[in-house]
N, CA, C and O of each residue as an XYZ file, in Angstrom:
796
protein
N    -118.072    321.874     52.784
C    -117.529    320.668     53.412
C    -116.520    320.008     52.477
O    -116.827    319.736     51.317
N    -115.319    319.753     52.983
C    -114.258    319.183     52.158
C    -114.473    317.686     51.955
O    -114.776    316.951     52.895
N    -114.306    317.247     50.692
C    -114.480    315.838     50.358
C    -113.209    315.070     50.674
O    -112.107    315.611     50.594
N    -113.375    313.790     51.038
C    -112.226    312.903     51.213
C    -111.646    312.590     49.839
O    -112.384    312.457     48.862
N    -110.330    312.475     49.769
C    -109.684    312.164     48.488
C    -108.720    310.992     48.641
O    -108.223    310.713     49.732
N    -108.468    310.312     47.520
C    -107.488    309.231     47.464
C    -107.163    308.985     45.992
O    -107.739    309.613     45.105
N    -106.239    308.069     45.749
C    -105.835    307.792     44.373
C    -106.831    306.840     43.711
O    -107.135    305.770     44.238
N    -107.332    307.254     42.542
C    -108.249    306.417     41.771
C    -107.456    305.724     40.670
O    -106.834    306.393     39.845
N    -107.471    304.389     40.647
C    -106.695    303.642     39.642
C    -107.291    303.792     38.243
O    -106.591    303.598     37.249
N    -108.571    304.134     38.159
C    -109.203    304.340     36.853
C    -108.833    305.704     36.283
O    -108.471    305.811     35.111
N    -108.921    306.734     37.095
C    -108.595    308.096     36.644
C    -107.088    308.344     36.609
O    -106.614    309.243     35.915
N    -106.348    307.545     37.357
C    -104.890    307.682     37.494
C    -104.511    309.012     38.135
O    -103.511    309.629     37.769
N    -105.319    309.441     39.091
C    -105.034    310.693     39.799
C    -105.778    310.714     41.127
O    -106.641    309.879     41.396
N    -105.417    311.692     41.946
C    -106.114    311.864     43.216
C    -107.505    312.422     42.930
O    -107.663    313.444     42.262
N    -108.508    311.720     43.457
C    -109.896    312.133     43.224
C    -110.679    312.109     44.538
O    -110.343    311.377     45.469
N    -111.710    312.913     44.587
C    -112.608    312.863     45.745
C    -113.523    311.654     45.571
O    -113.738    311.177     44.457
N    -114.050    311.173     46.679
C    -114.941    310.015     46.612
C    -116.052    310.136     47.644
O    -115.972    310.934     48.578
N    -117.083    309.332     47.457
C    -118.174    309.276     48.432
C    -118.367    307.827     48.853
O    -118.092    306.902     48.089
N    -118.841    307.645     50.072
C    -119.120    306.304     50.577
C    -120.572    305.969     50.283
O    -121.477    306.733     50.620
N    -120.789    304.820     49.651
C    -122.133    304.395     49.272
C    -122.337    302.934     49.648
O    -121.390    302.149     49.688
N    -123.576    302.587     49.919
C    -123.910    301.196     50.228
C    -124.204    300.449     48.930
O    -124.944    300.935     48.074
N    -123.616    299.266     48.795
C    -123.851    298.408     47.635
C    -124.082    296.988     48.108
O    -123.582    296.586     49.158
N    -124.839    296.229     47.332
C    -125.080    294.823     47.654
C    -124.088    293.946     46.899
O    -123.838    294.151     45.711
N    -123.533    292.975     47.599
C    -122.620    292.013     46.986
C    -123.069    290.613     47.362
O    -123.657    290.402     48.423
N    -122.793    289.668     46.495
C    -123.121    288.273     46.770
C    -121.837    287.510     47.045
O    -120.890    287.564     46.260
N    -121.813    286.805     48.159
C    -120.649    286.008     48.543
C    -121.080    284.565     48.731
O    -122.182    284.286     49.204
N    -120.193    283.651     48.351
C    -120.466    282.231     48.563
C    -119.789    281.820     49.864
O    -118.562    281.814     49.963
N    -120.600    281.476     50.858
C    -120.080    281.064     52.162
C    -120.591    279.667     52.469
O    -121.795    279.431     52.563
N    -119.652    278.754     52.621
C    -119.983    277.353     52.916
C    -120.978    276.787     51.906
O    -121.935    276.103     52.270
N    -120.733    277.088     50.620
C    -121.554    276.558     49.539
C    -122.897    277.233     49.346
O    -123.733    276.749     48.583
N    -123.114    278.360     50.036
C    -124.395    279.060     49.952
C    -124.166    280.490     49.462
O    -123.341    281.210     50.023
N    -124.892    280.908     48.416
C    -124.796    282.272     47.916
C    -125.646    283.201     48.782
O    -126.860    283.029     48.891
N    -124.989    284.186     49.393
C    -125.676    285.107     50.294
C    -125.396    286.542     49.867
O    -124.306    286.854     49.386
N    -126.379    287.404     50.044
C    -126.233    288.812     49.662
C    -126.017    289.667     50.909
O    -126.731    289.533     51.903
N    -125.016    290.549     50.839
C    -124.678    291.432     51.950
C    -124.621    292.874     51.465
O    -124.306    293.133     50.304
N    -124.924    293.798     52.344
C    -124.790    295.212     52.036
C    -123.476    295.713     52.627
O    -123.254    295.634     53.835
N    -122.604    296.232     51.752
C    -121.304    296.720     52.218
C    -121.111    298.179     51.816
O    -121.840    298.704     50.975
N    -120.133    298.815     52.420
C    -119.803    300.201     52.117
C    -118.713    300.238     51.058
O    -117.695    299.557     51.183
N    -118.926    301.039     50.008
C    -117.933    301.176     48.936
C    -117.520    302.640     48.802
O    -118.323    303.549     49.014
N    -116.257    302.850     48.447
C    -115.764    304.200     48.121
C    -115.889    304.355     46.614
O    -115.257    303.622     45.853
N    -116.707    305.313     46.186
C    -116.977    305.509     44.763
C    -116.370    306.836     44.308
O    -116.645    307.889     44.882
N    -115.546    306.764     43.274
C    -114.887    307.947     42.731
C    -115.925    308.935     42.201
O    -116.825    308.554     41.452
N    -115.797    310.204     42.592
C    -116.736    311.229     42.138
C    -116.542    311.583     40.662
O    -117.447    312.127     40.028
N    -115.360    311.272     40.115
C    -115.073    311.624     38.725
C    -115.547    310.553     37.746
O    -116.279    310.839     36.799
N    -115.106    309.287     37.998
C    -115.415    308.223     37.021
C    -116.483    307.238     37.494
O    -116.991    306.452     36.695
N    -116.825    307.271     38.769
C    -117.826    306.351     39.297
C    -117.292    304.963     39.613
O    -118.060    304.071     39.973
N    -115.975    304.772     39.481
C    -115.370    303.482     39.785
C    -115.126    303.307     41.271
O    -115.140    304.274     42.032
N    -114.900    302.056     41.682
C    -114.623    301.784     43.089
C    -113.168    302.105     43.414
O    -112.267    301.853     42.614
N    -112.961    302.659     44.591
C    -111.615    303.011     45.041
C    -111.284    302.215     46.294
O    -112.147    301.969     47.137
N    -110.040    301.823     46.401
C    -109.594    301.102     47.591
C    -108.969    302.099     48.551
O    -107.774    302.388     48.481
N    -109.789    302.614     49.439
C    -109.321    303.622     50.395
C    -108.948    302.944     51.704
O    -109.437    301.851     51.989
N    -108.086    303.574     52.511
C    -107.661    302.956     53.775
C    -108.847    302.591     54.669
O    -109.750    303.396     54.896
N    -108.816    301.356     55.167
C    -109.825    300.893     56.120
C    -111.078    300.301     55.498
O    -111.896    299.719     56.209
N    -111.249    300.437     54.180
C    -112.507    299.994     53.570
C    -112.635    298.465     53.577
O    -113.728    297.933     53.773
N    -111.521    297.767     53.363
C    -111.574    296.293     53.355
C    -111.913    295.767     54.748
O    -112.745    294.870     54.887
N    -111.273    296.321     55.778
C    -111.580    295.912     57.156
C    -113.039    296.189     57.495
O    -113.699    295.380     58.148
N    -113.541    297.351     57.041
C    -114.938    297.699     57.283
C    -115.866    296.691     56.616
O    -116.846    296.252     57.218
N    -115.556    296.320     55.356
C    -116.382    295.353     54.626
C    -116.385    293.994     55.303
O    -117.428    293.349     55.402
N    -115.224    293.558     55.770
C    -115.133    292.259     56.472
C    -116.022    292.291     57.712
O    -116.744    291.334     57.992
N    -115.966    293.396     58.450
C    -116.782    293.542     59.666
C    -118.268    293.547     59.312
O    -119.068    292.898     59.985
N    -118.640    294.276     58.257
C    -120.043    294.357     57.854
C    -120.594    292.986     57.455
O    -121.689    292.600     57.862
N    -119.816    292.261     56.651
C    -120.252    290.938     56.205
C    -120.349    289.981     57.375
O    -121.304    289.211     57.476
N    -119.356    290.024     58.268
C    -119.361    289.151     59.445
C    -120.598    289.416     60.306
O    -121.274    288.482     60.739
N    -120.882    290.682     60.548
C    -122.014    291.062     61.390
C    -123.342    290.604     60.771
O    -124.204    290.061     61.463
N    -123.493    290.830     59.470
C    -124.729    290.447     58.785
C    -124.885    288.926     58.704
O    -125.992    288.403     58.829
N    -123.762    288.219     58.493
C    -123.816    286.759     58.424
C    -124.257    286.172     59.764
O    -125.086    285.263     59.809
N    -123.698    286.698     60.850
C    -124.055    286.209     62.185
C    -125.546    286.442     62.474
O    -126.220    285.571     63.024
N    -126.048    287.617     62.099
C    -127.469    287.911     62.316
C    -128.344    286.988     61.471
O    -129.357    286.467     61.940
N    -127.938    286.796     60.226
C    -128.694    285.948     59.306
C    -128.800    284.518     59.816
O    -129.850    283.887     59.693
N    -127.714    284.008     60.386
C    -127.660    282.624     60.858
C    -127.976    282.482     62.343
O    -127.954    281.377     62.885
N    -128.269    283.605     62.998
C    -128.601    283.552     64.424
C    -127.417    283.186     65.299
O    -127.581    282.518     66.320
N    -126.224    283.616     64.908
C    -125.009    283.293     65.657
C    -124.616    284.426     66.586
O    -124.872    285.597     66.304
N    -124.002    284.070     67.677
C    -123.587    285.038     68.684
C    -122.544    285.994     68.096
O    -121.711    285.593     67.284
N    -122.601    287.256     68.515
C    -121.646    288.253     68.034
C    -120.452    288.360     68.986
O    -120.500    287.888     70.122
N    -119.392    288.985     68.503
C    -118.205    289.221     69.342
C    -118.588    290.092     70.534
O    -118.107    289.877     71.647
N    -119.456    291.080     70.298
C    -119.907    291.968     71.378
C    -120.638    291.190     72.466
O    -120.479    291.477     73.653
N    -121.438    290.208     72.063
C    -122.172    289.401     73.053
C    -121.211    288.568     73.900
O    -121.447    288.359     75.090
N    -120.132    288.095     73.285
C    -119.137    287.320     74.055
C    -118.453    288.224     75.068
O    -118.240    287.828     76.215
N    -118.108    289.441     74.647
C    -117.515    290.405     75.583
C    -118.481    290.705     76.725
O    -118.078    290.804     77.884
N    -119.752    290.849     76.386
C    -120.772    291.109     77.402
C    -120.849    289.966     78.403
O    -120.947    290.191     79.609
N    -120.804    288.743     77.897
C    -120.847    287.560     78.766
C    -119.668    287.556     79.739
O    -119.833    287.261     80.923
N    -118.482    287.885     79.233
C    -117.292    287.916     80.080
C    -117.414    288.978     81.168
O    -117.037    288.750     82.318
N    -117.950    290.150     80.788
C    -118.121    291.231     81.765
C    -119.215    290.885     82.766
O    -119.076    291.129     83.964
N    -120.287    290.323     82.268
C    -121.432    289.998     83.117
C    -121.051    289.060     84.256
O    -121.498    289.226     85.391
N    -120.211    288.066     83.932
C    -119.840    287.065     84.945
C    -118.408    287.201     85.425
O    -117.894    286.322     86.118
N    -117.750    288.321     85.053
C    -116.402    288.609     85.562
C    -115.460    287.419     85.347
O    -114.842    286.918     86.287
N    -115.366    286.981     84.088
C    -114.588    285.782     83.783
C    -113.737    286.013     82.538
O    -114.161    286.684     81.597
N    -112.534    285.448     82.549
C    -111.610    285.598     81.429
C    -111.906    284.639     80.288
O    -112.789    283.786     80.381
N    -111.147    284.797     79.204
C    -111.374    283.998     77.992
C    -111.172    282.504     78.215
O    -112.052    281.701     77.906
N    -110.007    282.133     78.754
C    -109.708    280.707     78.947
C    -110.649    280.045     79.951
O    -111.182    278.973     79.667
N    -110.870    280.665     81.137
C    -111.821    280.043     82.071
C    -113.228    279.919     81.492
O    -113.913    278.924     81.732
N    -113.665    280.933     80.723
C    -115.000    280.875     80.124
C    -115.091    279.716     79.136
O    -116.084    278.989     79.114
N    -114.057    279.548     78.326
C    -114.028    278.431     77.375
C    -114.204    277.106     78.089
O    -114.991    276.259     77.666
N    -113.470    276.933     79.171
C    -113.502    275.667     79.918
C    -114.856    275.472     80.595
O    -115.429    274.383     80.551
N    -115.361    276.531     81.220
C    -116.650    276.449     81.921
C    -117.778    276.055     80.965
O    -118.677    275.297     81.329
N    -117.716    276.577     79.745
C    -118.772    276.272     78.776
C    -118.587    274.917     78.096
O    -119.424    274.489     77.302
N    -117.477    274.247     78.418
C    -117.231    272.920     77.863
C    -116.506    272.932     76.522
O    -116.520    271.935     75.800
N    -115.860    274.075     76.179
C    -115.110    274.196     74.935
C    -113.631    273.915     75.189
O    -113.215    273.691     76.326
N    -112.847    273.931     74.116
C    -111.390    273.887     74.263
C    -110.907    275.189     74.883
O    -111.604    276.201     74.805
N    -109.741    275.185     75.489
C    -109.257    276.329     76.261
C    -109.139    277.628     75.458
O    -109.340    278.710     76.009
N    -108.812    277.534     74.154
C    -108.628    278.774     73.377
C    -109.812    279.093     72.453
O    -109.709    279.973     71.599
N    -110.914    278.392     72.619
C    -112.066    278.596     71.735
C    -112.599    280.022     71.801
O    -112.816    280.645     70.762
N    -112.812    280.545     72.994
C    -113.340    281.915     73.129
C    -112.352    282.922     72.545
O    -112.764    283.895     71.914
N    -111.065    282.700     72.747
C    -110.048    283.588     72.169
C    -110.183    283.621     70.650
O    -110.123    284.690     70.042
N    -110.365    282.457     70.040
C    -110.525    282.393     68.577
C    -111.783    283.130     68.133
O    -111.774    283.822     67.115
N    -112.864    282.984     68.893
C    -114.111    283.670     68.542
C    -113.941    285.187     68.637
O    -114.461    285.930     67.804
N    -113.216    285.637     69.652
C    -112.987    287.075     69.813
C    -112.103    287.638     68.706
O    -112.154    288.833     68.414
N    -111.298    286.783     68.096
C    -110.447    287.207     66.978
C    -111.176    287.118     65.636
O    -110.608    287.452     64.596
N    -112.430    286.669     65.661
C    -113.225    286.690     64.443
C    -113.705    285.363     63.905
O    -114.511    285.332     62.975
N    -113.227    284.251     64.472
C    -113.720    282.953     63.990
C    -115.208    282.839     64.311
O    -115.650    283.200     65.402
N    -115.970    282.333     63.345
C    -117.424    282.226     63.521
C    -117.749    280.911     64.233
O    -117.335    279.843     63.782
N    -118.485    280.986     65.338
C    -118.814    279.755     66.074
C    -119.865    278.925     65.357
O    -120.623    279.437     64.534
N    -119.902    277.641     65.678
C    -120.974    276.779     65.167
C    -122.269    277.188     65.843
O    -122.259    277.875     66.865
N    -123.381    276.763     65.267
C    -124.692    277.066     65.852
C    -124.797    276.461     67.258
O    -125.364    277.078     68.160
N    -124.255    275.265     67.440
C    -124.310    274.586     68.740
C    -123.578    275.388     69.813
O    -124.111    275.627     70.897
N    -122.343    275.802     69.496
C    -121.554    276.569     70.464
C    -122.156    277.954     70.673
O    -122.129    278.486     71.783
N    -122.693    278.531     69.617
C    -123.342    279.834     69.719
C    -124.522    279.774     70.683
O    -124.722    280.683     71.488
N    -125.293    278.712     70.598
C    -126.449    278.545     71.488
C    -126.025    278.396     72.945
O    -126.696    278.899     73.846
N    -124.914    277.707     73.174
C    -124.398    277.553     74.546
C    -124.027    278.917     75.113
O    -124.356    279.233     76.257
N    -123.337    279.724     74.305
C    -122.939    281.069     74.742
C    -124.167    281.915     75.027
O    -124.223    282.614     76.039
N    -125.156    281.854     74.135
C    -126.388    282.634     74.319
C    -127.144    282.187     75.580
O    -127.686    283.020     76.306
N    -127.177    280.878     75.836
C    -127.854    280.378     77.035
C    -127.188    280.918     78.299
O    -127.864    281.299     79.255
N    -125.852    280.947     78.291
C    -125.121    281.476     79.447
C    -125.390    282.968     79.616
O    -125.498    283.469     80.735
N    -125.496    283.663     78.497
C    -125.752    285.101     78.537
C    -127.162    285.412     79.029
O    -127.379    286.411     79.715
N    -128.105    284.565     78.680
C    -129.504    284.861     79.010
C    -129.978    284.268     80.332
O    -131.069    284.596     80.798
N    -129.159    283.386     80.951
C    -129.638    282.743     82.171
C    -128.525    282.536     83.198
O    -127.624    281.726     82.982
N    -128.583    283.267     84.315
C    -127.618    283.032     85.393
C    -127.693    281.605     85.932
O    -126.689    281.052     86.381
N    -128.873    281.016     85.887
C    -129.049    279.643     86.374
C    -128.266    278.680     85.482
O    -127.613    277.762     85.978
N    -128.333    278.888     84.173
C    -127.588    278.047     83.223
C    -126.086    278.224     83.442
O    -125.332    277.251     83.435
N    -125.658    279.472     83.636
C    -124.233    279.738     83.865
C    -123.768    279.086     85.161
O    -122.667    278.541     85.230
N    -124.599    279.145     86.171
C    -124.274    278.506     87.447
C    -124.094    277.000     87.255
O    -123.163    276.401     87.794
N    -124.982    276.408     86.494
C    -124.902    274.968     86.214
C    -123.586    274.626     85.518
O    -122.928    273.646     85.865
N    -123.209    275.442     84.532
C    -121.958    275.214     83.802
C    -120.742    275.379     84.717
O    -119.786    274.608     84.639
N    -120.794    276.382     85.573
C    -119.694    276.597     86.519
C    -119.535    275.405     87.457
O    -118.418    274.953     87.710
N    -120.646    274.899     87.969
C    -120.592    273.763     88.894
C    -120.127    272.488     88.188
O    -119.393    271.685     88.765
N    -120.560    272.308     86.935
C    -120.139    271.130     86.153
C    -118.626    271.098     85.934
O    -118.016    270.029     85.925
N    -118.030    272.271     85.759
C    -116.610    272.345     85.392
C    -115.750    272.989     86.473
O    -114.656    273.484     86.200
N    -116.254    272.975     87.691
C    -115.565    273.599     88.822
C    -114.118    273.118     88.971
O    -113.222    273.919     89.239
N    -113.893    271.822     88.800
C    -112.560    271.254     89.017
C    -111.598    271.520     87.872
O    -110.412    271.209     87.977
N    -112.093    272.092     86.775
C    -111.238    272.332     85.613
C    -110.734    273.770     85.522
O    -109.888    274.081     84.683
N    -111.259    274.660     86.396
C    -110.819    276.063     86.381
C    -110.206    276.431     87.721
O    -110.431    275.761     88.729
N    -109.421    277.514     87.718
C    -108.794    277.984     88.958
C    -109.881    278.378     89.955
O    -110.932    278.898     89.579
N    -109.610    278.123     91.214
C    -110.586    278.401     92.267
C    -110.963    279.880     92.299
O    -112.126    280.223     92.509
N    -109.968    280.761     92.090
C    -110.228    282.206     92.124
C    -111.214    282.598     91.018
O    -112.138    283.375     91.259
N    -111.021    282.065     89.815
C    -111.906    282.367     88.687
C    -113.316    281.839     88.961
O    -114.309    282.500     88.659
N    -113.383    280.644     89.534
C    -114.676    280.039     89.871
C    -115.430    280.907     90.877
O    -116.619    281.176     90.703
N    -114.738    281.343     91.927
C    -115.378    282.138     92.982
C    -115.870    283.482     92.459
O    -116.968    283.923     92.798
N    -115.052    284.134     91.630
C    -115.448    285.433     91.078
C    -116.725    285.320     90.253
O    -117.637    286.138     90.380
N    -116.776    284.296     89.407
C    -117.951    284.115     88.548
C    -119.181    283.705     89.345
O    -120.287    284.172     89.072
N    -118.992    282.839     90.323
C    -120.116    282.423     91.158
C    -120.683    283.608     91.950
O    -121.888    283.691     92.187
N    -119.801    284.512     92.352
C    -120.244    285.716     93.070
C    -121.165    286.541     92.172
O    -122.210    287.021     92.612
N    -120.764    286.700     90.899
C    -121.596    287.451     89.950
C    -122.927    286.744     89.694
O    -123.974    287.386     89.605
N    -122.876    285.424     89.577
C    -124.107    284.647     89.371
C    -125.063    284.903     90.528
O    -126.249    285.157     90.316
N    -124.544    284.836     91.755
C    -125.384    285.051     92.944
C    -125.974    286.446     92.957
O    -127.147    286.625     93.283
N    -125.156    287.449     92.599
C    -125.638    288.837     92.576
C    -126.781    288.990     91.576
O    -127.798    289.617     91.873
N    -126.604    288.418     90.401
C    -127.649    288.528     89.377
C    -128.917    287.786     89.792
O    -130.026    288.273     89.571
N    -128.752    286.614     90.391
C    -129.913    285.843     90.817
C    -130.653    286.540     91.954
O    -131.873    286.419     92.069
N    -129.913    287.275     92.800
C    -130.521    287.912     93.962
C    -131.220    289.229     93.643
O    -132.026    289.711     94.439
N    -130.917    289.818     92.476
C    -131.597    291.067     92.129
C    -133.091    290.795     92.045
O    -133.892    291.459     92.704
N    -133.452    289.832     91.244
C    -134.814    289.320     91.107
C    -134.760    288.224     90.067
O    -133.711    287.993     89.466
N    -135.860    287.552     89.847
C    -135.880    286.525     88.814
C    -135.824    287.241     87.480
O    -136.700    288.045     87.163
N    -134.790    286.948     86.694
C    -134.513    287.699     85.475
C    -135.083    286.976     84.258
O    -134.769    285.811     84.012
N    -135.916    287.672     83.509
C    -136.459    287.104     82.272
C    -135.445    287.278     81.146
O    -134.480    288.029     81.284
N    -135.665    286.587     80.044
C    -134.789    286.721     78.885
C    -134.782    288.148     78.357
O    -133.749    288.640     77.902
N    -135.945    288.823     78.416
C    -136.015    290.216     77.959
C    -135.139    291.111     78.835
O    -134.455    292.009     78.342
N    -135.173    290.848     80.142
C    -134.386    291.669     81.055
C    -132.897    291.446     80.837
O    -132.115    292.393     80.926
N    -132.486    290.203     80.551
C    -131.092    289.930     80.250
C    -130.681    290.687     78.988
O    -129.550    291.159     78.876
N    -131.612    290.796     78.043
C    -131.334    291.580     76.839
C    -131.052    293.025     77.179
O    -130.168    293.649     76.592
N    -131.816    293.565     78.143
C    -131.601    294.939     78.606
C    -130.230    295.055     79.271
O    -129.497    296.016     79.035
N    -129.890    294.069     80.102
C    -128.590    294.061     80.780
C    -127.466    294.038     79.747
O    -126.488    294.774     79.879
N    -127.596    293.211     78.734
C    -126.587    293.115     77.687
C    -126.400    294.452     76.999
O    -125.277    294.865     76.707
N    -127.531    295.136     76.741
C    -127.478    296.442     76.089
C    -126.742    297.445     76.973
O    -125.921    298.222     76.486
N    -127.038    297.427     78.272
C    -126.388    298.347     79.215
C    -124.882    298.124     79.218
O    -124.114    299.084     79.159
N    -124.448    296.857     79.287
C    -123.019    296.551     79.282
C    -122.352    297.016     77.989
O    -121.197    297.443     77.989
N    -123.094    296.928     76.894
C    -122.540    297.315     75.600
C    -122.335    298.827     75.521
O    -121.374    299.294     74.909
N    -123.248    299.599     76.149
C    -123.226    301.053     76.024
C    -122.389    301.759     77.093
O    -121.879    302.852     76.848
N    -122.243    301.154     78.267
C    -121.507    301.807     79.353
C    -120.128    301.185     79.545
O    -119.938    299.986     79.344
N    -119.158    302.035     79.945
C    -117.785    301.553     80.136
C    -117.664    300.612     81.324
O    -117.008    299.574     81.245
N    -118.301    300.987     82.424
C    -118.188    300.174     83.642
C    -119.549    300.080     84.314
O    -120.222    301.089     84.526
N    -119.942    298.863     84.643
C    -121.232    298.660     85.300
C    -121.019    297.799     86.540
O    -120.670    296.622     86.442
N    -121.235    298.405     87.710
C    -121.155    297.639     88.956
C    -122.520    297.017     89.207
O    -123.517    297.463     88.640
N    -122.577    295.984     90.057
C    -123.888    295.393     90.377
C    -124.890    296.426     90.907
O    -126.086    296.329     90.631
N    -124.396    297.425     91.676
C    -125.286    298.448     92.227
C    -125.864    299.329     91.123
O    -127.061    299.618     91.115
N    -125.003    299.757     90.184
C    -125.475    300.570     89.057
C    -126.494    299.778     88.243
O    -127.537    300.302     87.854
N    -126.178    298.517     87.993
C    -127.080    297.655     87.221
C    -128.434    297.540     87.918
O    -129.480    297.635     87.276
N    -128.408    297.335     89.239
C    -129.642    297.189     90.001
C    -130.485    298.472     89.908
O    -131.702    298.413     89.731
N    -129.816    299.637     90.029
C    -130.534    300.911     89.967
C    -131.139    301.139     88.591
O    -132.284    301.574     88.476
N    -130.367    300.843     87.541
C    -130.865    301.024     86.175
C    -132.065    300.128     85.894
O    -133.052    300.565     85.304
N    -131.972    298.864     86.322
C    -133.062    297.930     86.093
C    -134.291    298.303     86.919
O    -135.421    298.180     86.447
N    -134.067    298.764     88.167
C    -135.188    299.178     89.011
C    -135.920    300.356     88.379
O    -137.150    300.395     88.354
N    -135.142    301.323     87.865
C    -135.724    302.485     87.195
C    -136.560    302.041     86.002
O    -137.654    302.556     85.772
N    -136.030    301.074     85.240
C    -136.752    300.554     84.076
C    -138.053    299.893     84.470
O    -139.063    300.050     83.784
N    -138.039    299.147     85.579
C    -139.248    298.454     86.044
C    -140.294    299.477     86.487
O    -141.475    299.337     86.168
N    -139.861    300.506     87.223
C    -140.777    301.546     87.691
C    -141.436    302.240     86.499
O    -142.647    302.465     86.498
N    -140.640    302.578     85.489
C    -141.169    303.239     84.296
C    -142.200    302.340     83.614
O    -143.265    302.808     83.209
N    -141.882    301.041     83.485
C    -142.802    300.092     82.852
C    -144.114    299.996     83.632
O    -145.193    299.958     83.040
N    -144.016    299.956     84.963
C    -145.209    299.828     85.793
C    -146.084    301.072     85.643
O    -147.309    300.965     85.578
N    -145.458    302.255     85.589
C    -146.215    303.512     85.455
C    -146.943    303.566     84.123
O    -148.046    304.105     84.028
N    -146.327    303.012     83.110
C    -146.971    303.001     81.794
C    -148.118    302.016     81.785
O    -148.790    301.859     80.766
């Protein structure tokens, strides 16, 4: 198996390297936190190498771990919410009571506050909560966007009474599949219920 190679600033030559997990401590908002990141380690001298994509990977790893540590919503969960209720970034921001570009900023990597994160999670876990938000802000969004989202809310509510665990399953399905229609979702969830009952 051929090793990946790049220029090592310590060896001053092209060297092979391996990817290894290392712990680093970062100060975020005045708090020292430890994260596990991926490092490119030179096979010759053991020094760290700056290979293409490694910095972006580290930023993603730290962001993901920080969000989990603080219980904050992930970018993937926001995408899931948009798909689940068939709603765009700006309308979703308004419906949830945020500024118009808030969701756009979150999708670009800005970390939400715990308060805003909880609002997003509530909408993701409860069609009833999302319906309430849609009705509260009906006059602030385009009628077409409102109708599309309300249609999805009704479809989800009509499948059956959805528990938080089941919404978690739905979120997972949306994350793993490219396209999920209400019919596919209903069939997948029904299959899951049948399997659970048999067990």
